Structure formats: C-alpha cells, structure tokens
TORKOL-4160 file (C-alpha; in steps of 0.2 Angstrom, whole numbers, padded with zeros to 4 digits, m for minus):
157
<pt num="1" X="m0616" Y="0175" Z="0255"/>
<pt num="2" X="m0633" Y="0168" Z="0267"/>
<pt num="3" X="m0649" Y="0173" Z="0266"/>
<pt num="4" X="m0652" Y="0178" Z="0282"/>
<pt num="5" X="m0669" Y="0177" Z="0284"/>
<pt num="6" X="m0684" Y="0175" Z="0274"/>
<pt num="7" X="m0698" Y="0185" Z="0277"/>
<pt num="8" X="m0717" Y="0185" Z="0271"/>
<pt num="9" X="m0727" Y="0204" Z="0269"/>
<pt num="10" X="m0744" Y="0203" Z="0263"/>
<pt num="11" X="m0747" Y="0187" Z="0261"/>
<pt num="12" X="m0738" Y="0183" Z="0245"/>
<pt num="13" X="m0723" Y="0195" Z="0243"/>
<pt num="14" X="m0705" Y="0189" Z="0251"/>
<pt num="15" X="m0693" Y="0198" Z="0258"/>
<pt num="16" X="m0674" Y="0193" Z="0257"/>
<pt num="17" X="m0662" Y="0199" Z="0264"/>
<pt num="18" X="m0643" Y="0197" Z="0259"/>
<pt num="19" X="m0628" Y="0201" Z="0263"/>
<pt num="20" X="m0630" Y="0201" Z="0284"/>
<pt num="21" X="m0624" Y="0197" Z="0298"/>
<pt num="22" X="m0630" Y="0195" Z="0313"/>
<pt num="23" X="m0631" Y="0210" Z="0322"/>
<pt num="24" X="m0628" Y="0226" Z="0308"/>
<pt num="25" X="m0620" Y="0241" Z="0313"/>
<pt num="26" X="m0629" Y="0260" Z="0311"/>
<pt num="27" X="m0624" Y="0264" Z="0294"/>
<pt num="28" X="m0624" Y="0245" Z="0284"/>
<pt num="29" X="m0631" Y="0244" Z="0269"/>
<pt num="30" X="m0639" Y="0228" Z="0265"/>
<pt num="31" X="m0650" Y="0223" Z="0247"/>
<pt num="32" X="m0665" Y="0216" Z="0247"/>
<pt num="33" X="m0681" Y="0210" Z="0234"/>
<pt num="34" X="m0696" Y="0207" Z="0233"/>
<pt num="35" X="m0706" Y="0193" Z="0223"/>
<pt num="36" X="m0720" Y="0185" Z="0225"/>
<pt num="37" X="m0719" Y="0170" Z="0237"/>
<pt num="38" X="m0729" Y="0156" Z="0226"/>
<pt num="39" X="m0720" Y="0163" Z="0212"/>
<pt num="40" X="m0703" Y="0157" Z="0218"/>
<pt num="41" X="m0707" Y="0143" Z="0224"/>
<pt num="42" X="m0715" Y="0139" Z="0208"/>
<pt num="43" X="m0698" Y="0143" Z="0201"/>
<pt num="44" X="m0690" Y="0132" Z="0212"/>
<pt num="45" X="m0699" Y="0116" Z="0210"/>
<pt num="46" X="m0700" Y="0118" Z="0190"/>
<pt num="47" X="m0680" Y="0120" Z="0191"/>
<pt num="48" X="m0679" Y="0103" Z="0204"/>
<pt num="49" X="m0689" Y="0093" Z="0197"/>
<pt num="50" X="m0682" Y="0099" Z="0179"/>
<pt num="51" X="m0665" Y="0089" Z="0188"/>
<pt num="52" X="m0675" Y="0075" Z="0193"/>
<pt num="53" X="m0683" Y="0070" Z="0179"/>
<pt num="54" X="m0668" Y="0074" Z="0164"/>
<pt num="55" X="m0652" Y="0075" Z="0176"/>
<pt num="56" X="m0654" Y="0062" Z="0192"/>
<pt num="57" X="m0660" Y="0049" Z="0176"/>
<pt num="58" X="m0647" Y="0035" Z="0180"/>
<pt num="59" X="m0650" Y="0027" Z="0194"/>
<pt num="60" X="m0639" Y="0020" Z="0198"/>
<pt num="61" X="m0632" Y="0035" Z="0205"/>
<pt num="62" X="m0634" Y="0041" Z="0222"/>
<pt num="63" X="m0619" Y="0057" Z="0222"/>
<pt num="64" X="m0632" Y="0068" Z="0213"/>
<pt num="65" X="m0631" Y="0087" Z="0219"/>
<pt num="66" X="m0641" Y="0105" Z="0218"/>
<pt num="67" X="m0629" Y="0117" Z="0224"/>
<pt num="68" X="m0635" Y="0137" Z="0226"/>
<pt num="69" X="m0627" Y="0152" Z="0224"/>
<pt num="70" X="m0629" Y="0170" Z="0227"/>
<pt num="71" X="m0625" Y="0188" Z="0223"/>
<pt num="72" X="m0624" Y="0202" Z="0218"/>
<pt num="73" X="m0623" Y="0212" Z="0201"/>
<pt num="74" X="m0628" Y="0231" Z="0207"/>
<pt num="75" X="m0646" Y="0231" Z="0211"/>
<pt num="76" X="m0650" Y="0216" Z="0204"/>
<pt num="77" X="m0650" Y="0198" Z="0212"/>
<pt num="78" X="m0640" Y="0184" Z="0203"/>
<pt num="79" X="m0643" Y="0168" Z="0210"/>
<pt num="80" X="m0639" Y="0152" Z="0201"/>
<pt num="81" X="m0643" Y="0137" Z="0203"/>
<pt num="82" X="m0632" Y="0122" Z="0196"/>
<pt num="83" X="m0635" Y="0100" Z="0197"/>
<pt num="84" X="m0623" Y="0088" Z="0194"/>
<pt num="85" X="m0635" Y="0075" Z="0186"/>
<pt num="86" X="m0636" Y="0073" Z="0164"/>
<pt num="87" X="m0628" Y="0086" Z="0156"/>
<pt num="88" X="m0643" Y="0095" Z="0142"/>
<pt num="89" X="m0642" Y="0084" Z="0125"/>
<pt num="90" X="m0629" Y="0092" Z="0114"/>
<pt num="91" X="m0645" Y="0095" Z="0100"/>
<pt num="92" X="m0657" Y="0103" Z="0113"/>
<pt num="93" X="m0654" Y="0122" Z="0111"/>
<pt num="94" X="m0658" Y="0130" Z="0130"/>
<pt num="95" X="m0664" Y="0144" Z="0123"/>
<pt num="96" X="m0679" Y="0133" Z="0116"/>
<pt num="97" X="m0682" Y="0125" Z="0131"/>
<pt num="98" X="m0686" Y="0143" Z="0137"/>
<pt num="99" X="m0699" Y="0146" Z="0123"/>
<pt num="100" X="m0707" Y="0130" Z="0125"/>
<pt num="101" X="m0698" Y="0118" Z="0134"/>
<pt num="102" X="m0698" Y="0100" Z="0131"/>
<pt num="103" X="m0713" Y="0089" Z="0127"/>
<pt num="104" X="m0729" Y="0092" Z="0132"/>
<pt num="105" X="m0734" Y="0074" Z="0137"/>
<pt num="106" X="m0737" Y="0073" Z="0154"/>
<pt num="107" X="m0727" Y="0059" Z="0160"/>
<pt num="108" X="m0732" Y="0046" Z="0173"/>
<pt num="109" X="m0724" Y="0057" Z="0187"/>
<pt num="110" X="m0732" Y="0071" Z="0182"/>
<pt num="111" X="m0719" Y="0079" Z="0174"/>
<pt num="112" X="m0724" Y="0088" Z="0159"/>
<pt num="113" X="m0709" Y="0095" Z="0152"/>
<pt num="114" X="m0715" Y="0113" Z="0150"/>
<pt num="115" X="m0707" Y="0118" Z="0165"/>
<pt num="116" X="m0692" Y="0128" Z="0157"/>
<pt num="117" X="m0707" Y="0138" Z="0149"/>
<pt num="118" X="m0714" Y="0144" Z="0164"/>
<pt num="119" X="m0699" Y="0148" Z="0174"/>
<pt num="120" X="m0695" Y="0159" Z="0160"/>
<pt num="121" X="m0714" Y="0167" Z="0158"/>
<pt num="122" X="m0716" Y="0168" Z="0179"/>
<pt num="123" X="m0697" Y="0177" Z="0179"/>
<pt num="124" X="m0704" Y="0190" Z="0163"/>
<pt num="125" X="m0718" Y="0193" Z="0172"/>
<pt num="126" X="m0709" Y="0203" Z="0186"/>
<pt num="127" X="m0696" Y="0212" Z="0177"/>
<pt num="128" X="m0682" Y="0196" Z="0179"/>
<pt num="129" X="m0676" Y="0181" Z="0170"/>
<pt num="130" X="m0668" Y="0164" Z="0166"/>
<pt num="131" X="m0656" Y="0158" Z="0162"/>
<pt num="132" X="m0651" Y="0140" Z="0156"/>
<pt num="133" X="m0629" Y="0134" Z="0155"/>
<pt num="134" X="m0627" Y="0119" Z="0147"/>
<pt num="135" X="m0610" Y="0115" Z="0153"/>
<pt num="136" X="m0605" Y="0095" Z="0150"/>
<pt num="137" X="m0587" Y="0097" Z="0150"/>
<pt num="138" X="m0590" Y="0103" Z="0168"/>
<pt num="139" X="m0595" Y="0091" Z="0186"/>
<pt num="140" X="m0613" Y="0104" Z="0188"/>
<pt num="141" X="m0616" Y="0103" Z="0169"/>
<pt num="142" X="m0633" Y="0112" Z="0170"/>
<pt num="143" X="m0634" Y="0128" Z="0174"/>
<pt num="144" X="m0650" Y="0140" Z="0180"/>
<pt num="145" X="m0646" Y="0157" Z="0182"/>
<pt num="146" X="m0660" Y="0166" Z="0188"/>
<pt num="147" X="m0659" Y="0189" Z="0189"/>
<pt num="148" X="m0671" Y="0198" Z="0200"/>
<pt num="149" X="m0672" Y="0215" Z="0196"/>
<pt num="150" X="m0682" Y="0221" Z="0207"/>
<pt num="151" X="m0672" Y="0224" Z="0222"/>
<pt num="152" X="m0664" Y="0237" Z="0235"/>
<pt num="153" X="m0649" Y="0244" Z="0245"/>
<pt num="154" X="m0656" Y="0249" Z="0260"/>
<pt num="155" X="m0646" Y="0256" Z="0276"/>
<pt num="156" X="m0648" Y="0252" Z="0295"/>
<pt num="157" X="m0652" Y="0267" Z="0307"/>
C-alpha cells in the first residue's frame, strides 16, 4: 500500500489518498484523511528528530534506517514509523515521554526534549492519537503508531 498522491487544499489541509491504483475503475472506493499540512510536517519532523537525537547516537554505525508503513483500520488511518537505532532505555516510560518529554533543556543541536509531548498534543488536537512502543529485542526497536481518525471512504464514479 502506498500514498499515491498528496494534495493541498485551502493552503493548510492535506488530503492523502491511500490504496489507489494508477487508474480507478468506476465504483472503486479509496480512503482519505484530512489533517493540517503544517501539523503533519511537525509530527514527522519531531519523530525524525527524536530518532536522530536519541536513537542514532552511535557515530560508528552507518546503517540507520527509518521505516514507514500505513494501513486502514475501519475508518482510521494507521501510520507506523519505526527506526533501527538505540532502543528506548528500560527506565523510560513511553507514556511519560508523551506526557512531558525527556528534558526541557535546549541542547546544542536545538533538540529540546519535548518533541514527543508536542506530537501527542498535535495528534489529540485533530482527533488522533500517538503511541510509542519500545521493542529492544527487535531490529527496529522504536515504533510510533499514529492514528488519524478524520478519514473517509470515497467511491469513484
């Protein structure tokens, strides 16, 4: 399943079409969701920033990866973003990362440690949610699950 297109409407809404063929036969249904473009960009940038600042910390490694996948669950779009960096430390509660982040100190690289809280706030503001899962035994040890609930199924005519 791939994002076939991203279109901007009213300068601040993004329409993403999921599960599209290159040509839609009459009567084919597809799923879409609406979410502010800037907010979506901020969510993705925070996730990547967290991976770079916390997960991709071993400078001797050159094999870091971020993996995206998506699927529909009923009327909700689920986006999973995983990385193969360092796992979340065992003494960190992922729920607390979403509630208030790790640190309020601004680091030299500009990362302030509250990105997870901002992700959570943005997702909640637009009727979505985020979950962080630590999987230290897996190659991809950190997973963000973003649930977008403002979606629709549309049928082509």
